C-alpha positions in Angstrom: 9.8 -50.7 -69.3 6.8 -49.8 -71.6 6.0 -46.2 -72.5 2.5 -44.8 -72.4 2.2 -42.3 -75.3 -1.2 -41.0 -74.2 0.0 -40.3 -70.6 3.1 -38.6 -71.9 1.0 -36.3 -74.2 -1.3 -35.5 -71.3 1.7 -34.6 -69.0 3.2 -32.4 -71.7 -0.1 -30.6 -72.4 -0.8 -30.1 -68.7 2.8 -28.8 -68.2 2.4 -26.3 -71.1 -1.0 -25.1 -69.8 0.4 -24.6 -66.3 3.3 -22.6 -67.7 0.9 -20.3 -69.7 -1.2 -19.7 -66.5 1.9 -18.9 -64.5 3.2 -16.5 -67.2 -0.1 -14.7 -67.4 -0.5 -14.3 -63.7 3.0 -13.1 -63.2 3.2 -10.8 -66.2 1.3 -7.9 -64.7 1.0 -6.2 -61.4 -2.6 -5.4 -60.7 -1.6 -3.0 -57.8 0.2 -0.8 -60.4 -3.0 -0.5 -62.4 -5.3 0.5 -59.6 -2.7 2.5 -57.7 -3.8 4.0 -54.3 -7.6 4.3 -54.5 -8.4 0.9 -56.0 -10.5 2.6 -58.7 -9.7 2.9 -62.4 -11.5 4.4 -65.4 -10.8 3.0 -68.9 -12.1 2.1 -72.3 -12.8 -1.5 -72.9 -14.6 -4.1 -75.1 -17.3 -6.4 -73.7 -16.4 -10.0 -74.3 -18.2 -13.3 -73.7 -15.7 -15.8 -72.3 -18.4 -18.4 -71.5 -16.5 -21.0 -73.5 -13.8 -21.0 -70.8 -14.5 -22.9 -67.6 -15.9 -20.7 -64.9 -16.0 -17.6 -67.2 -18.8 -15.3 -68.4 -18.8 -11.7 -69.5 -15.6 -9.9 -69.1 -14.1 -6.5 -70.0 -11.0 -6.4 -72.2 -9.3 -3.0 -71.8 -7.5 -1.3 -74.7 -4.3 -2.0 -72.8 -5.0 -5.7 -73.3 -5.8 -6.3 -69.6 -8.9 -8.3 -68.9 -11.2 -7.7 -65.9 -13.8 -9.9 -64.4 -16.8 -7.8 -63.4 -19.0 -9.0 -60.5 -22.0 -6.8 -61.5 -22.0 -6.2 -65.2 -25.4 -4.9 -66.3 -27.2 -7.4 -68.6 -28.0 -4.5 -70.9 -24.3 -4.4 -72.0 -24.0 -8.2 -72.5 -23.2 -7.6 -76.2 -20.1 -9.2 -77.7 -17.8 -6.5 -79.0 -19.6 -3.6 -77.4 -17.2 -0.7 -76.8 -17.6 1.0 -73.4 -16.2 3.5 -71.0 -16.1 2.0 -67.5 -15.1 2.9 -64.0 -14.0 -0.1 -61.9 -13.3 -0.8 -58.3 -10.8 -3.6 -57.6 -12.1 -6.4 -55.4 -9.1 -7.8 -53.5 -11.3 -10.1 -51.5 -12.7 -12.1 -54.5 -11.2 -14.7 -56.8 -12.8 -16.8 -59.6 -12.3 -20.0 -61.4 -11.9 -18.1 -64.7 -8.7 -16.3 -63.6 -8.4 -14.2 -66.7 -8.0 -11.0 -64.7 -8.7 -9.2 -61.5 -12.2 -9.2 -60.1 -13.9 -5.8 -60.2 -17.1 -4.0 -59.3 -18.5 -1.8 -62.1 -19.1 1.7 -60.6 -20.2 3.3 -63.9 -20.5 2.2 -67.5 -21.4 3.9 -70.7 -21.5 2.5 -74.3 -19.4 4.4 -76.8 -21.1 5.1 -80.1 
């Protein structure tokens, strides 16, 4: 039986990518972050993840959690901008990006 090296490399790569996604998704409990009221205030850095499929501007918290905002103001679309932000968890939304929970921005302030 003849081996197909390209197919085998693809299968190994796909398996590794799937394992990483599963680890990331299972590594944190979003309910613990938002607790009872589904709102959280934190310091974060604005990041442009447009290079990833289905992604755009995200908020990367100091605790290394990443959030996908549904309504991030274009005035803060600045890579590396430090902000204070109040977020509301959107349990009813999911995205193709899948780097973190979907959130609505309730309030946001740049940090100087």
